[in-house]
A tleap script that builds the chain and sets N, CA, C and O, in Angstrom:
source leaprc.protein.ff14SB
mol = sequence {
  NMET PRO PHE GLY ASP PRO LYS PHE THR VAL
  VAL ASN PRO SER PRO ASP VAL ASP GLN THR
  ILE ARG SER LEU ARG THR SER ASP TYR LEU
  ALA ALA ALA PHE MET THR GLY GLY SER TRP
  ALA TYR GLY TYR MET LEU GLY LYS PRO THR
  ARG MET ALA THR ALA SER THR ALA VAL ALA
  LEU GLY MET THR CYS ALA GLY MET MET VAL
  LEU GLN ASN GLY ARG ALA ARG LEU ARG GLY
  TYR ARG GLU ASN ASP LYS GLU VAL LYS LYS
  TYR GLY ALA TRP ALA VAL GLN PRO GLU ILE
  LYS ALA ASN ARG PRO GLY GLU MET PHE PRO
  THR ALA THR GLY LEU THR SER PRO SER VAL
  LYS PRO PRO LEU ASN TRP ARG ASN TYR CASP
}
set mol.1.N position { -216.499 -87.235 6.934 }
set mol.1.CA position { -216.250 -88.648 7.121 }
set mol.1.C position { -215.049 -89.071 6.283 }
set mol.1.O position { -214.902 -88.647 5.136 }
set mol.2.N position { -214.224 -89.877 6.839 }
set mol.2.CA position { -213.093 -90.371 6.057 }
set mol.2.C position { -213.562 -91.325 4.976 }
set mol.2.O position { -214.525 -92.068 5.165 }
set mol.3.N position { -212.881 -91.302 3.852 }
set mol.3.CA position { -213.234 -92.207 2.766 }
set mol.3.C position { -212.224 -93.331 2.760 }
set mol.3.O position { -211.286 -93.335 1.963 }
set mol.4.N position { -212.417 -94.274 3.641 }
set mol.4.CA position { -211.519 -95.405 3.775 }
set mol.4.C position { -212.219 -96.511 4.527 }
set mol.4.O position { -213.414 -96.428 4.811 }
set mol.5.N position { -211.470 -97.544 4.846 }
set mol.5.CA position { -212.042 -98.670 5.563 }
set mol.5.C position { -212.318 -98.294 7.010 }
set mol.5.O position { -211.476 -97.667 7.653 }
set mol.6.N position { -213.481 -98.664 7.532 }
set mol.6.CA position { -213.750 -98.401 8.946 }
set mol.6.C position { -212.920 -99.306 9.841 }
set mol.6.O position { -212.619 -100.445 9.484 }
set mol.7.N position { -212.558 -98.797 10.989 }
set mol.7.CA position { -211.723 -99.561 11.915 }
set mol.7.C position { -212.552 -100.403 12.883 }
set mol.7.O position { -212.003 -101.271 13.562 }
set mol.8.N position { -213.851 -100.166 12.958 }
set mol.8.CA position { -214.727 -100.909 13.856 }
set mol.8.C position { -215.803 -101.616 13.035 }
set mol.8.O position { -215.871 -101.455 11.816 }
set mol.9.N position { -216.633 -102.391 13.705 }
set mol.9.CA position { -217.688 -103.145 13.036 }
set mol.9.C position { -218.728 -102.192 12.461 }
set mol.9.O position { -219.152 -101.254 13.136 }
set mol.10.N position { -219.139 -102.425 11.224 }
set mol.10.CA position { -220.132 -101.589 10.563 }
set mol.10.C position { -221.522 -102.036 11.003 }
set mol.10.O position { -221.864 -103.214 10.900 }
set mol.11.N position { -222.321 -101.091 11.492 }
set mol.11.CA position { -223.701 -101.378 11.867 }
set mol.11.C position { -224.617 -101.095 10.688 }
set mol.11.O position { -225.492 -101.903 10.374 }
set mol.12.N position { -224.428 -99.966 10.037 }
set mol.12.CA position { -225.201 -99.601 8.853 }
set mol.12.C position { -224.310 -98.705 8.003 }
set mol.12.O position { -223.908 -97.640 8.470 }
set mol.13.N position { -223.988 -99.094 6.780 }
set mol.13.CA position { -223.074 -98.271 5.982 }
set mol.13.C position { -223.686 -96.962 5.498 }
set mol.13.O position { -222.958 -96.044 5.120 }
set mol.14.N position { -225.013 -96.863 5.504 }
set mol.14.CA position { -225.666 -95.638 5.058 }
set mol.14.C position { -226.861 -95.326 5.961 }
set mol.14.O position { -228.006 -95.483 5.537 }
set mol.15.N position { -226.612 -94.884 7.206 }
set mol.15.CA position { -227.733 -94.617 8.109 }
set mol.15.C position { -228.430 -93.307 7.768 }
set mol.15.O position { -227.794 -92.336 7.359 }
set mol.16.N position { -229.754 -93.297 7.945 }
set mol.16.CA position { -230.485 -92.056 7.739 }
set mol.16.C position { -230.510 -91.254 9.043 }
set mol.16.O position { -230.004 -91.706 10.071 }
set mol.17.N position { -231.095 -90.075 8.988 }
set mol.17.CA position { -231.090 -89.186 10.145 }
set mol.17.C position { -231.904 -89.787 11.289 }
set mol.17.O position { -231.512 -89.668 12.450 }
set mol.18.N position { -233.032 -90.433 10.980 }
set mol.18.CA position { -233.862 -91.017 12.038 }
set mol.18.C position { -233.108 -92.093 12.811 }
set mol.18.O position { -233.145 -92.114 14.041 }
set mol.19.N position { -232.429 -92.979 12.102 }
set mol.19.CA position { -231.676 -94.025 12.788 }
set mol.19.C position { -230.517 -93.429 13.579 }
set mol.19.O position { -230.189 -93.918 14.660 }
set mol.20.N position { -229.903 -92.389 13.057 }
set mol.20.CA position { -228.803 -91.746 13.774 }
set mol.20.C position { -229.301 -91.104 15.065 }
set mol.20.O position { -228.644 -91.209 16.101 }
set mol.21.N position { -230.451 -90.443 15.012 }
set mol.21.CA position { -230.998 -89.814 16.214 }
set mol.21.C position { -231.425 -90.872 17.229 }
set mol.21.O position { -231.250 -90.678 18.432 }
set mol.22.N position { -231.983 -91.986 16.758 }
set mol.22.CA position { -232.376 -93.058 17.678 }
set mol.22.C position { -231.172 -93.692 18.366 }
set mol.22.O position { -231.302 -94.231 19.464 }
set mol.23.N position { -230.012 -93.634 17.738 }
set mol.23.CA position { -228.830 -94.289 18.306 }
set mol.23.C position { -227.940 -93.349 19.116 }
set mol.23.O position { -226.825 -93.726 19.476 }
set mol.24.N position { -228.403 -92.143 19.408 }
set mol.24.CA position { -227.579 -91.201 20.170 }
set mol.24.C position { -227.383 -91.688 21.598 }
set mol.24.O position { -228.258 -92.332 22.177 }
set mol.25.N position { -226.239 -91.376 22.147 }
set mol.25.CA position { -225.895 -91.758 23.516 }
set mol.25.C position { -226.120 -90.577 24.456 }
set mol.25.O position { -226.349 -89.449 24.018 }
set mol.26.N position { -226.050 -90.858 25.750 }
set mol.26.CA position { -226.187 -89.797 26.748 }
set mol.26.C position { -225.060 -88.782 26.606 }
set mol.26.O position { -225.270 -87.585 26.806 }
set mol.27.N position { -223.877 -89.250 26.265 }
set mol.27.CA position { -222.752 -88.321 26.088 }
set mol.27.C position { -223.001 -87.360 24.928 }
set mol.27.O position { -222.540 -86.219 24.965 }
set mol.28.N position { -223.722 -87.803 23.903 }
set mol.28.CA position { -224.054 -86.906 22.793 }
set mol.28.C position { -225.005 -85.803 23.250 }
set mol.28.O position { -224.821 -84.636 22.907 }
set mol.29.N position { -226.022 -86.180 24.025 }
set mol.29.CA position { -226.957 -85.175 24.533 }
set mol.29.C position { -226.258 -84.191 25.470 }
set mol.29.O position { -226.530 -82.991 25.426 }
set mol.30.N position { -225.362 -84.692 26.313 }
set mol.30.CA position { -224.632 -83.801 27.219 }
set mol.30.C position { -223.704 -82.867 26.447 }
set mol.30.O position { -223.595 -81.686 26.779 }
set mol.31.N position { -223.042 -83.385 25.425 }
set mol.31.CA position { -222.161 -82.535 24.612 }
set mol.31.C position { -222.960 -81.438 23.920 }
set mol.31.O position { -222.512 -80.294 23.852 }
set mol.32.N position { -224.145 -81.779 23.404 }
set mol.32.CA position { -224.982 -80.774 22.751 }
set mol.32.C position { -225.464 -79.730 23.755 }
set mol.32.O position { -225.492 -78.538 23.447 }
set mol.33.N position { -225.841 -80.172 24.952 }
set mol.33.CA position { -226.311 -79.224 25.965 }
set mol.33.C position { -225.189 -78.288 26.411 }
set mol.33.O position { -225.405 -77.084 26.544 }
set mol.34.N position { -224.001 -78.830 26.641 }
set mol.34.CA position { -222.885 -77.982 27.074 }
set mol.34.C position { -222.432 -77.042 25.965 }
set mol.34.O position { -222.050 -75.905 26.244 }
set mol.35.N position { -222.466 -77.488 24.727 }
set mol.35.CA position { -222.069 -76.605 23.634 }
set mol.35.C position { -223.080 -75.470 23.469 }
set mol.35.O position { -222.700 -74.325 23.226 }
set mol.36.N position { -224.356 -75.789 23.602 }
set mol.36.CA position { -225.382 -74.752 23.490 }
set mol.36.C position { -225.294 -73.774 24.657 }
set mol.36.O position { -225.350 -72.560 24.457 }
set mol.37.N position { -225.158 -74.293 25.869 }
set mol.37.CA position { -225.037 -73.414 27.035 }
set mol.37.C position { -223.770 -72.583 27.017 }
set mol.37.O position { -223.779 -71.412 27.396 }
set mol.38.N position { -222.687 -73.186 26.578 }
set mol.38.CA position { -221.433 -72.447 26.477 }
set mol.38.C position { -221.500 -71.340 25.442 }
set mol.38.O position { -220.905 -70.278 25.626 }
set mol.39.N position { -222.216 -71.579 24.360 }
set mol.39.CA position { -222.341 -70.529 23.350 }
set mol.39.C position { -223.194 -69.376 23.868 }
set mol.39.O position { -222.947 -68.221 23.522 }
set mol.40.N position { -224.212 -69.683 24.707 }
set mol.40.CA position { -224.987 -68.599 25.305 }
set mol.40.C position { -224.101 -67.753 26.215 }
set mol.40.O position { -224.147 -66.524 26.161 }
set mol.41.N position { -223.297 -68.407 27.048 }
set mol.41.CA position { -222.409 -67.671 27.951 }
set mol.41.C position { -221.397 -66.839 27.169 }
set mol.41.O position { -221.100 -65.704 27.540 }
set mol.42.N position { -220.875 -67.404 26.096 }
set mol.42.CA position { -219.916 -66.680 25.259 }
set mol.42.C position { -220.576 -65.446 24.638 }
set mol.42.O position { -219.997 -64.360 24.645 }
set mol.43.N position { -221.780 -65.613 24.105 }
set mol.43.CA position { -222.488 -64.480 23.516 }
set mol.43.C position { -222.860 -63.427 24.544 }
set mol.43.O position { -222.841 -62.233 24.244 }
set mol.44.N position { -223.196 -63.854 25.749 }
set mol.44.CA position { -223.551 -62.901 26.804 }
set mol.44.C position { -222.333 -62.111 27.260 }
set mol.44.O position { -222.427 -60.906 27.495 }
set mol.45.N position { -221.192 -62.778 27.388 }
set mol.45.CA position { -219.992 -62.079 27.857 }
set mol.45.C position { -219.453 -61.104 26.816 }
set mol.45.O position { -218.962 -60.034 27.177 }
set mol.46.N position { -219.532 -61.449 25.546 }
set mol.46.CA position { -218.938 -60.590 24.520 }
set mol.46.C position { -219.900 -59.558 23.939 }
set mol.46.O position { -219.455 -58.637 23.253 }
set mol.47.N position { -221.181 -59.681 24.186 }
set mol.47.CA position { -222.137 -58.748 23.588 }
set mol.47.C position { -222.511 -57.633 24.527 }
set mol.47.O position { -223.656 -57.563 24.975 }
set mol.48.N position { -221.568 -56.748 24.841 }
set mol.48.CA position { -221.763 -55.744 25.893 }
set mol.48.C position { -222.958 -54.816 25.666 }
set mol.48.O position { -223.773 -54.696 26.581 }
set mol.49.N position { -223.123 -54.163 24.541 }
set mol.49.CA position { -224.263 -53.238 24.465 }
set mol.49.C position { -225.614 -53.966 24.423 }
set mol.49.O position { -226.585 -53.511 25.028 }
set mol.50.N position { -225.668 -55.062 23.731 }
set mol.50.CA position { -226.935 -55.803 23.598 }
set mol.50.C position { -226.682 -57.252 23.991 }
set mol.50.O position { -226.607 -58.131 23.133 }
set mol.51.N position { -226.553 -57.492 25.263 }
set mol.51.CA position { -226.152 -58.815 25.746 }
set mol.51.C position { -227.161 -59.903 25.391 }
set mol.51.O position { -226.771 -60.962 24.898 }
set mol.52.N position { -228.435 -59.667 25.630 }
set mol.52.CA position { -229.426 -60.735 25.426 }
set mol.52.C position { -229.601 -61.068 23.943 }
set mol.52.O position { -229.769 -62.234 23.587 }
set mol.53.N position { -229.563 -60.071 23.093 }
set mol.53.CA position { -229.695 -60.341 21.659 }
set mol.53.C position { -228.484 -61.114 21.142 }
set mol.53.O position { -228.627 -62.043 20.348 }
set mol.54.N position { -227.311 -60.732 21.590 }
set mol.54.CA position { -226.101 -61.442 21.179 }
set mol.54.C position { -226.088 -62.856 21.733 }
set mol.54.O position { -225.687 -63.792 21.041 }
set mol.55.N position { -226.525 -63.020 22.982 }
set mol.55.CA position { -226.572 -64.354 23.581 }
set mol.55.C position { -227.578 -65.244 22.854 }
set mol.55.O position { -227.320 -66.431 22.655 }
set mol.56.N position { -228.718 -64.687 22.457 }
set mol.56.CA position { -229.721 -65.478 21.729 }
set mol.56.C position { -229.199 -65.913 20.365 }
set mol.56.O position { -229.425 -67.046 19.941 }
set mol.57.N position { -228.507 -65.019 19.687 }
set mol.57.CA position { -227.915 -65.383 18.400 }
set mol.57.C position { -226.840 -66.444 18.577 }
set mol.57.O position { -226.743 -67.375 17.777 }
set mol.58.N position { -226.038 -66.307 19.620 }
set mol.58.CA position { -224.994 -67.301 19.885 }
set mol.58.C position { -225.604 -68.656 20.225 }
set mol.58.O position { -225.046 -69.687 19.850 }
set mol.59.N position { -226.741 -68.678 20.928 }
set mol.59.CA position { -227.415 -69.946 21.228 }
set mol.59.C position { -227.886 -70.606 19.944 }
set mol.59.O position { -227.750 -71.819 19.784 }
set mol.60.N position { -228.438 -69.823 19.031 }
set mol.60.CA position { -228.898 -70.400 17.763 }
set mol.60.C position { -227.732 -71.004 16.989 }
set mol.60.O position { -227.845 -72.103 16.446 }
set mol.61.N position { -226.618 -70.290 16.938 }
set mol.61.CA position { -225.443 -70.820 16.242 }
set mol.61.C position { -224.853 -72.022 16.972 }
set mol.61.O position { -224.447 -72.996 16.338 }
set mol.62.N position { -224.806 -71.957 18.299 }
set mol.62.CA position { -224.269 -73.068 19.081 }
set mol.62.C position { -225.130 -74.312 18.981 }
set mol.62.O position { -224.603 -75.423 18.924 }
set mol.63.N position { -226.455 -74.145 18.959 }
set mol.63.CA position { -227.346 -75.294 18.835 }
set mol.63.C position { -227.222 -75.927 17.450 }
set mol.63.O position { -227.278 -77.150 17.317 }
set mol.64.N position { -227.057 -75.108 16.435 }
set mol.64.CA position { -226.855 -75.645 15.087 }
set mol.64.C position { -225.555 -76.433 15.012 }
set mol.64.O position { -225.519 -77.535 14.465 }
set mol.65.N position { -224.496 -75.865 15.561 }
set mol.65.CA position { -223.203 -76.555 15.565 }
set mol.65.C position { -223.273 -77.838 16.383 }
set mol.65.O position { -222.718 -78.858 15.975 }
set mol.66.N position { -223.945 -77.802 17.529 }
set mol.66.CA position { -224.073 -78.991 18.377 }
set mol.66.C position { -224.869 -80.079 17.668 }
set mol.66.O position { -224.514 -81.255 17.742 }
set mol.67.N position { -225.940 -79.697 16.983 }
set mol.67.CA position { -226.731 -80.688 16.248 }
set mol.67.C position { -225.934 -81.353 15.149 }
set mol.67.O position { -226.016 -82.568 14.966 }
set mol.68.N position { -225.162 -80.568 14.413 }
set mol.68.CA position { -224.337 -81.151 13.352 }
set mol.68.C position { -223.251 -82.056 13.922 }
set mol.68.O position { -222.963 -83.111 13.358 }
set mol.69.N position { -222.645 -81.647 15.041 }
set mol.69.CA position { -221.599 -82.461 15.655 }
set mol.69.C position { -222.158 -83.785 16.170 }
set mol.69.O position { -221.538 -84.834 15.997 }
set mol.70.N position { -223.323 -83.736 16.799 }
set mol.70.CA position { -223.934 -84.947 17.345 }
set mol.70.C position { -224.324 -85.902 16.223 }
set mol.70.O position { -224.103 -87.108 16.332 }
set mol.71.N position { -224.898 -85.377 15.149 }
set mol.71.CA position { -225.259 -86.242 14.019 }
set mol.71.C position { -224.020 -86.827 13.348 }
set mol.71.O position { -224.028 -87.988 12.938 }
set mol.72.N position { -222.966 -86.043 13.233 }
set mol.72.CA position { -221.736 -86.545 12.625 }
set mol.72.C position { -221.127 -87.661 13.460 }
set mol.72.O position { -220.704 -88.680 12.914 }
set mol.73.N position { -221.076 -87.484 14.774 }
set mol.73.CA position { -220.503 -88.515 15.637 }
set mol.73.C position { -221.363 -89.774 15.661 }
set mol.73.O position { -220.833 -90.885 15.640 }
set mol.74.N position { -222.687 -89.611 15.707 }
set mol.74.CA position { -223.572 -90.773 15.689 }
set mol.74.C position { -223.487 -91.537 14.382 }
set mol.74.O position { -223.485 -92.768 14.374 }
set mol.75.N position { -223.418 -90.816 13.287 }
set mol.75.CA position { -223.299 -91.468 11.977 }
set mol.75.C position { -221.950 -92.177 11.843 }
set mol.75.O position { -221.870 -93.250 11.245 }
set mol.76.N position { -220.900 -91.585 12.393 }
set mol.76.CA position { -219.581 -92.229 12.340 }
set mol.76.C position { -219.576 -93.521 13.142 }
set mol.76.O position { -218.930 -94.491 12.743 }
set mol.77.N position { -220.285 -93.551 14.264 }
set mol.77.CA position { -220.367 -94.796 15.042 }
set mol.77.C position { -221.130 -95.869 14.281 }
set mol.77.O position { -220.715 -97.028 14.271 }
set mol.78.N position { -222.234 -95.505 13.645 }
set mol.78.CA position { -223.008 -96.499 12.904 }
set mol.78.C position { -222.244 -97.015 11.688 }
set mol.78.O position { -222.402 -98.175 11.307 }
set mol.79.N position { -221.427 -96.176 11.082 }
set mol.79.CA position { -220.670 -96.595 9.904 }
set mol.79.C position { -219.360 -97.282 10.254 }
set mol.79.O position { -218.683 -97.792 9.361 }
set mol.80.N position { -218.980 -97.310 11.538 }
set mol.80.CA position { -217.801 -98.044 11.964 }
set mol.80.C position { -216.529 -97.235 12.037 }
set mol.80.O position { -215.448 -97.813 12.151 }
set mol.81.N position { -216.613 -95.922 11.975 }
set mol.81.CA position { -215.413 -95.091 12.042 }
set mol.81.C position { -215.077 -94.660 13.465 }
set mol.81.O position { -214.002 -94.108 13.698 }
set mol.82.N position { -215.969 -94.900 14.419 }
set mol.82.CA position { -215.723 -94.616 15.835 }
set mol.82.C position { -216.117 -95.833 16.650 }
set mol.82.O position { -216.769 -96.743 16.136 }
set mol.83.N position { -215.728 -95.857 17.913 }
set mol.83.CA position { -216.032 -96.976 18.803 }
set mol.83.C position { -217.547 -97.158 18.890 }
set mol.83.O position { -218.273 -96.206 19.177 }
set mol.84.N position { -218.028 -98.394 18.641 }
set mol.84.CA position { -219.471 -98.611 18.554 }
set mol.84.C position { -219.921 -99.943 19.151 }
set mol.84.O position { -220.792 -100.606 18.587 }
set mol.85.N position { -219.345 -100.340 20.274 }
set mol.85.CA position { -219.734 -101.611 20.891 }
set mol.85.C position { -221.201 -101.619 21.307 }
set mol.85.O position { -221.880 -102.633 21.146 }
set mol.86.N position { -221.700 -100.505 21.838 }
set mol.86.CA position { -223.103 -100.442 22.266 }
set mol.86.C position { -224.053 -100.561 21.077 }
set mol.86.O position { -225.085 -101.225 21.170 }
set mol.87.N position { -223.710 -99.928 19.973 }
set mol.87.CA position { -224.576 -99.990 18.799 }
set mol.87.C position { -224.582 -101.385 18.184 }
set mol.87.O position { -225.615 -101.845 17.698 }
set mol.88.N position { -223.435 -102.060 18.204 }
set mol.88.CA position { -223.375 -103.424 17.666 }
set mol.88.C position { -224.237 -104.352 18.512 }
set mol.88.O position { -224.925 -105.218 17.972 }
set mol.89.N position { -224.207 -104.183 19.836 }
set mol.89.CA position { -225.047 -105.012 20.701 }
set mol.89.C position { -226.527 -104.704 20.512 }
set mol.89.O position { -227.360 -105.608 20.565 }
set mol.90.N position { -226.858 -103.440 20.292 }
set mol.90.CA position { -228.254 -103.034 20.192 }
set mol.90.C position { -228.859 -103.342 18.825 }
set mol.90.O position { -229.973 -103.859 18.751 }
set mol.91.N position { -228.145 -103.033 17.739 }
set mol.91.CA position { -228.689 -103.169 16.389 }
set mol.91.C position { -228.127 -104.358 15.618 }
set mol.91.O position { -228.739 -104.810 14.651 }
set mol.92.N position { -226.984 -104.864 16.027 }
set mol.92.CA position { -226.349 -105.957 15.297 }
set mol.92.C position { -225.427 -105.436 14.214 }
set mol.92.O position { -225.488 -104.267 13.834 }
set mol.93.N position { -224.573 -106.318 13.724 }
set mol.93.CA position { -223.604 -105.936 12.692 }
set mol.93.C position { -224.236 -106.060 11.312 }
set mol.93.O position { -225.160 -106.846 11.106 }
set mol.94.N position { -223.729 -105.280 10.380 }
set mol.94.CA position { -224.172 -105.333 8.993 }
set mol.94.C position { -223.708 -106.651 8.386 }
set mol.94.O position { -222.655 -107.172 8.755 }
set mol.95.N position { -224.487 -107.187 7.462 }
set mol.95.CA position { -224.183 -108.511 6.903 }
set mol.95.C position { -222.867 -108.524 6.133 }
set mol.95.O position { -222.118 -109.499 6.212 }
set mol.96.N position { -222.577 -107.470 5.400 }
set mol.96.CA position { -221.367 -107.422 4.575 }
set mol.96.C position { -220.390 -106.438 5.214 }
set mol.96.O position { -220.626 -105.230 5.208 }
set mol.97.N position { -219.301 -106.954 5.760 }
set mol.97.CA position { -218.263 -106.121 6.366 }
set mol.97.C position { -217.134 -105.930 5.356 }
set mol.97.O position { -216.813 -106.863 4.619 }
set mol.98.N position { -216.519 -104.737 5.304 }
set mol.98.CA position { -215.409 -104.534 4.369 }
set mol.98.C position { -214.188 -105.344 4.784 }
set mol.98.O position { -213.861 -105.438 5.967 }
set mol.99.N position { -213.521 -105.925 3.795 }
set mol.99.CA position { -212.288 -106.655 4.107 }
set mol.99.C position { -211.147 -105.646 4.156 }
set mol.99.O position { -210.908 -104.910 3.199 }
set mol.100.N position { -210.463 -105.624 5.263 }
set mol.100.CA position { -209.405 -104.643 5.489 }
set mol.100.C position { -208.087 -105.222 5.008 }
set mol.100.O position { -207.707 -106.334 5.373 }
set mol.101.N position { -207.396 -104.448 4.182 }
set mol.101.CA position { -206.107 -104.889 3.658 }
set mol.101.C position { -205.037 -104.716 4.725 }
set mol.101.O position { -204.929 -103.653 5.337 }
set mol.102.N position { -204.262 -105.739 4.945 }
set mol.102.CA position { -203.182 -105.658 5.927 }
set mol.102.C position { -201.857 -105.424 5.216 }
set mol.102.O position { -201.579 -106.038 4.186 }
set mol.103.N position { -201.056 -104.549 5.762 }
set mol.103.CA position { -199.731 -104.284 5.227 }
set mol.103.C position { -198.742 -105.127 6.026 }
set mol.103.O position { -198.729 -105.068 7.255 }
set mol.104.N position { -197.931 -105.893 5.350 }
set mol.104.CA position { -196.991 -106.777 6.046 }
set mol.104.C position { -195.882 -105.953 6.684 }
set mol.104.O position { -195.186 -105.221 5.981 }
set mol.105.N position { -195.695 -106.053 8.012 }
set mol.105.CA position { -194.732 -105.173 8.684 }
set mol.105.C position { -193.275 -105.543 8.451 }
set mol.105.O position { -192.404 -104.709 8.697 }
set mol.106.N position { -192.963 -106.760 7.987 }
set mol.106.CA position { -191.580 -107.176 7.866 }
set mol.106.C position { -190.907 -106.733 6.585 }
set mol.106.O position { -189.686 -106.847 6.478 }
set mol.107.N position { -191.636 -106.240 5.620 }
set mol.107.CA position { -191.035 -105.865 4.344 }
set mol.107.C position { -190.310 -104.530 4.457 }
set mol.107.O position { -190.754 -103.615 5.150 }
set mol.108.N position { -189.181 -104.445 3.758 }
set mol.108.CA position { -188.428 -103.205 3.796 }
set mol.108.C position { -189.078 -102.146 2.912 }
set mol.108.O position { -189.117 -100.971 3.278 }
set mol.109.N position { -189.582 -102.551 1.760 }
set mol.109.CA position { -190.250 -101.627 0.855 }
set mol.109.C position { -191.652 -102.162 0.577 }
set mol.109.O position { -191.854 -102.851 -0.423 }
set mol.110.N position { -192.617 -101.864 1.431 }
set mol.110.CA position { -193.959 -102.407 1.221 }
set mol.110.C position { -194.634 -101.741 0.031 }
set mol.110.O position { -194.364 -100.584 -0.290 }
set mol.111.N position { -195.497 -102.476 -0.604 }
set mol.111.CA position { -196.254 -101.917 -1.718 }
set mol.111.C position { -197.435 -101.139 -1.169 }
set mol.111.O position { -197.985 -101.477 -0.121 }
set mol.112.N position { -197.812 -100.107 -1.879 }
set mol.112.CA position { -198.944 -99.289 -1.451 }
set mol.112.C position { -200.228 -100.082 -1.648 }
set mol.112.O position { -200.526 -100.535 -2.753 }
set mol.113.N position { -200.975 -100.241 -0.581 }
set mol.113.CA position { -202.223 -100.996 -0.673 }
set mol.113.C position { -203.423 -100.091 -0.821 }
set mol.113.O position { -204.509 -100.572 -1.142 }
set mol.114.N position { -203.272 -98.824 -0.604 }
set mol.114.CA position { -204.410 -97.923 -0.671 }
set mol.114.C position { -205.159 -97.910 0.645 }
set mol.114.O position { -204.920 -98.747 1.516 }
set mol.115.N position { -206.045 -96.979 0.783 }
set mol.115.CA position { -206.784 -96.850 2.031 }
set mol.115.C position { -208.145 -97.523 1.986 }
set mol.115.O position { -208.787 -97.691 3.023 }
set mol.116.N position { -208.590 -97.906 0.806 }
set mol.116.CA position { -209.945 -98.437 0.713 }
set mol.116.C position { -209.945 -99.821 0.103 }
set mol.116.O position { -209.112 -100.152 -0.741 }
set mol.117.N position { -210.888 -100.612 0.545 }
set mol.117.CA position { -211.058 -101.935 -0.033 }
set mol.117.C position { -212.115 -101.852 -1.134 }
set mol.117.O position { -212.881 -100.890 -1.168 }
set mol.118.N position { -212.176 -102.825 -2.026 }
set mol.118.CA position { -213.157 -102.776 -3.116 }
set mol.118.C position { -214.602 -102.783 -2.632 }
set mol.118.O position { -215.486 -102.324 -3.356 }
set mol.119.N position { -214.869 -103.293 -1.428 }
set mol.119.CA position { -216.251 -103.281 -0.951 }
set mol.119.C position { -216.682 -101.891 -0.488 }
set mol.119.O position { -217.877 -101.595 -0.456 }
set mol.120.N position { -215.719 -101.029 -0.126 }
set mol.120.CA position { -216.055 -99.673 0.274 }
set mol.120.C position { -216.093 -98.755 -0.939 }
set mol.120.O position { -217.031 -97.975 -1.102 }
set mol.121.N position { -215.082 -98.847 -1.784 }
set mol.121.CA position { -215.021 -98.025 -2.993 }
set mol.121.C position { -214.731 -98.953 -4.161 }
set mol.121.O position { -213.573 -99.288 -4.410 }
set mol.122.N position { -215.765 -99.375 -4.880 }
set mol.122.CA position { -215.529 -100.301 -5.982 }
set mol.122.C position { -214.739 -99.633 -7.104 }
set mol.122.O position { -214.858 -98.425 -7.312 }
set mol.123.N position { -213.931 -100.412 -7.828 }
set mol.123.CA position { -213.177 -99.825 -8.938 }
set mol.123.C position { -214.125 -99.369 -10.044 }
set mol.123.O position { -215.219 -99.906 -10.216 }
set mol.124.N position { -213.673 -98.370 -10.780 }
set mol.124.CA position { -214.500 -97.845 -11.860 }
set mol.124.C position { -214.647 -98.863 -12.979 }
set mol.124.O position { -213.694 -99.555 -13.339 }
set mol.125.N position { -215.836 -98.942 -13.514 }
set mol.125.CA position { -216.112 -99.797 -14.657 }
set mol.125.C position { -216.205 -98.888 -15.876 }
set mol.125.O position { -217.241 -98.270 -16.123 }
set mol.126.N position { -215.122 -98.811 -16.629 }
set mol.126.CA position { -215.063 -97.892 -17.753 }
set mol.126.C position { -215.895 -98.366 -18.930 }
set mol.126.O position { -216.098 -97.601 -19.872 }
set mol.127.N position { -216.372 -99.572 -18.911 }
set mol.127.CA position { -217.175 -100.073 -20.030 }
set mol.127.C position { -218.589 -99.527 -20.001 }
set mol.127.O position { -219.316 -99.664 -20.985 }
set mol.128.N position { -218.996 -98.921 -18.917 }
set mol.128.CA position { -220.322 -98.308 -18.857 }
set mol.128.C position { -220.398 -97.038 -19.694 }
set mol.128.O position { -221.491 -96.538 -19.961 }
set mol.129.N position { -219.250 -96.512 -20.109 }
set mol.129.CA position { -219.221 -95.241 -20.811 }
set mol.129.C position { -219.102 -95.401 -22.322 }
set mol.129.O position { -218.801 -94.433 -23.020 }
set mol.130.N position { -219.331 -96.592 -22.829 }
set mol.130.CA position { -219.264 -96.791 -24.287 }
set mol.130.C position { -220.470 -96.206 -24.974 }
set mol.130.O position { -220.580 -96.282 -26.197 }
savepdb mol mol.pdb
quit
């Protein structure tokens, strides 16, 4: 996940696995199915002496990769890093949205604003270390 301001509306800044699985789309399920099936075909084609054993191992690896990819994409949508219009309509927007810093386009030498706003990454409080 990128450590910066999200470009879309934040639904939940810290979703758990259950909420991420509940918010999966049909395209996520299809991507997982095609990745798993494709890994079986890949393992079957390349595992000449022991085709079925190689294909079964490839399915296990492909299903693991597909599960991680689907959870990553679903979590990115809930956190606002990917397009999430359906999730905003279904679950609503988070109460506190990060304020995005705008860089003025007319300046010849713009100042560096950084990639994160204080609501996403608060500044360090060095007085806690006394």
